N, C-alpha and C positions, 0 to 999 in steps of 0.2 A: 352770356347773360343781355337779355335784352334791354337798349338803351335806355328805356324809361325807369327799367327797375335800376339800373346803375345809377343812374341820378338819384331819384328815392333814395338810394343807401349811401349815398354819399350825402344826400341833406342830412339823413338822420345822426349820420356819423357827426356832422358839423355841428346840427343844434346839441348831439350829447356834449362836445366839447365847449361848446359856446362863443358866439362871434366876439362876445367881450369877455372871453376868458383871459386870463393871464396868459402871457408868452408862454411861459414855462410849461402851463397845463398843455397850451397847443403842441409846444415841440414834444412832449412826452409821449399826446397822443399821434403824431406823426411817427416817431421814433417806433412807437409801438405796432403801427399799421405797416411800417417798414421793414421790419424785425419777422412780422406775420407774413406778409405778402412773399418774403425770399424765403420761407420756410426754415428760418433758424429755430432750432429746438429751444423751449424754455425749460427751465428758469435762466436768464440772464446775468453776468457779472457785467457790472455798470462801471465804466471809468471815466470821471468827469473831472476835467483841468480847468481851473479858474471860474470864470461864471458856468462852465459845465457843469459845476458840482451843485449848483441850484436846478439844473435840467435832469441828472440823474437822480437827485433827493426828489424831487415831484414826482419823477416815474415810478421810483418804489413806494412814495406815499398815494399815489393812485394806484398803482398795481402789484400790491406788494406779494402777490401769489405767484408773480412772474419774476421775481428777483432771486438769485442766488447770493449774492453779494456786493457790495459797494467798494470801489476805491476812489478817495477824493484827493485828487493831485493839487496842493497849494489853492484849494477852491475857496471862492468869495467867500467873505462873511457879510452879516447884515451892515449895511452902510450908514455910518455916524451922520448927523447932519451936516458936519463938515466937508465930509466926502462927496455929500450929494449937491453941495454948492460946487465943487469941484466938478461934478460929473456937468452940472450945467454948464460949465465954460467949457468941458470938453465936447459937449453936444454943440455947442455954439461954433467951434473952430470945426467939426467934422461937417457942421451944415455948410459951412463956408467952403469946403473942399467939395463937398456934393454940389452945388450951385455951380462951382467954377466948371466942373465936368460937365453939368447938363447945359453949360453955355457954350462948350466946346474950347474953355478955355485950358491954359495950362494949371498945374495942381500950385495953388497959393502956398506962402510961406507962412506958417502959422506959430504962435508965440509959444515957447514951453515954460520950463519950471521958471524962478526968479532966478536972474544972472545968467541963464542959459541963452544960446544963439537961437534964432530962427530956423524952423527945419521944414521941409515940405510934408505933405500931407502922407507921402509912401513912408517918410522917416520917424514920422512921430507916432502915426496911427496903426501899424502892422507888425505886431511879434515885435523884435527890437529893433526895427526899422529895415527899409530895402535899400541895398541887397543884404541879406541874411548871411555872412561869412562861413556858416556851416553848410549852406546849400550851393548846389550847382548854378552856374551860370544861365544853364538852360531854364531851371526851375525859378531864379531870380527874374529874369527876364519875363517870363509867362505870368508871375504874380505882380510884376510893374506893369505889365499891358492890362490887367485886370483893374490896379488900383487907378490907372490914369483913364480909365474908358466906361467903367461899369457903375451906373448911378445908383443901381439897385442894391449893390452892395454897401454902401454909404446908408441907404434909406432902412435897410436893414439892421445896421450896426445903430443908427439912432434911435429907430424905434425901440431896439433890446434896452440902450441905455435909458430911454424913457420910462420902460416899463418895468426897471429893476424894483422900485419900491413897493410896486403893486405883488411883484414876484414873490418878495421877502416876505410880506404880510401872509400872502397864501401860505408859504411853505411854515412861517410861526403857527398858524391856524390848522395845519393838516398834518402835523408830525404823526408817523406810522411806525410804531417797533417793528423790525424785523426779527424779533425774536432773538435766536442763537446765530444767525445767520451774519457770516465774517463781514465785518467792516475794516478797512484800513484807512486812517487818516494821515496823509505825508505833508508835513509841515516843514518849511526851510528856515523861519525867521528872518527871511527876506520878502515878505510879501510887498508888491508894488515894486521891488527891484529887478529891473529888467537884465541887468549883467553887474556882477561882483565888480568892486574895484577896489582890491586891497589897499590902495594908498588913501582911499577915503573911508574911515572905519565910521561907523553908525555914531551919530550924537545922541545926546539923552531923549530929545523926543523921538527920533527913530525908534529906539531903544522901547521906550515905552508903548509905541505905536505895536511893534512886533510883536512884544508880550500880550497885549491885548487880541491880537489878531490870533495868536496861537491858542489864548484861553478860550475865545469864539469858537476856535474850531474843533476844541476839545470837547465841547458841548455835543457834538454829534456823536460821541461814544455813547450817550444815553439810549441810542437808536438801537442798539443790541448788547447782548451780554457776551459778545465776542467781538468785541471793537479793539482796537489800538491805535494809538497816536505814533508815528515814526516821524523821528526827528533827524533832518541833515542840516549842517552847516557849512554843507560844499556847493551850494547852488543858489543861483537867483531864484525868481517864482517860475522860471522855465524849466523846471525839473527835466523833462524830458529832452529839452536841450545839453542840459550840464551833465546830467549823471542818468540815463535813460535805465541803466540797470538797476537803479533804486525803485522805479515805477516796474519794471517788469517782474522783480522780486518780489513785490506787494501783491502784483496780479497772480502769480503764481502760488503764493502761498493762501489768497483769497480761494483760488481755484481749487488748490489740495484740500482745504478744510472745507469747503462748500458741496463736496460729493458725497 
């Protein structure tokens, strides 16, 4: 293709998604382009974990004809005002880490929950903390290298957190029925819990919060007449780490029913 035509084509795609569009809209558009360019046949079964649940629901809202089914794995819900205040503190700590790397300094120690000891950026913000016991030394070393050197990764994370209210508003205003296409909502009752500690049972406030999360996640069942919420209490919020078969079985069920 002529270079000028390529540029015009890219410009049109950019204008359609909108430079001021919510993050999720741009992510959905980029994912769609990647799938199309790779020649992957439609329709797609989309699996979204945590904040990725917003991404795949946005994809389904914008391109419903290209979606065969959804699996939402302990997906994030609409943030409460209290949670957004917590997000603001998280963003401030993340920006401190980002600025240290940009200045060529070691990762700083950042405050954690009340009563907890300070942890480095790598321990606090990435997965369950690095190193992750389930991963090989080689993988942990490479991830730690990225966390200690890549400013762009922090910029992306900060931007994503700042845009969450806009993304949530967009989804609330653009809900699209998927008819009878299968949807499976996986819930643990341990939303926000990175690892289970049997010696520390949930207190009343935590139980109330988890019940609220499960109710909010259950609202996604309205997107299809073939939707189920699958519950497990054997996992932290990281189901793919703790019980990968639970996720795989849900994907297989959606695949089977989507054919």
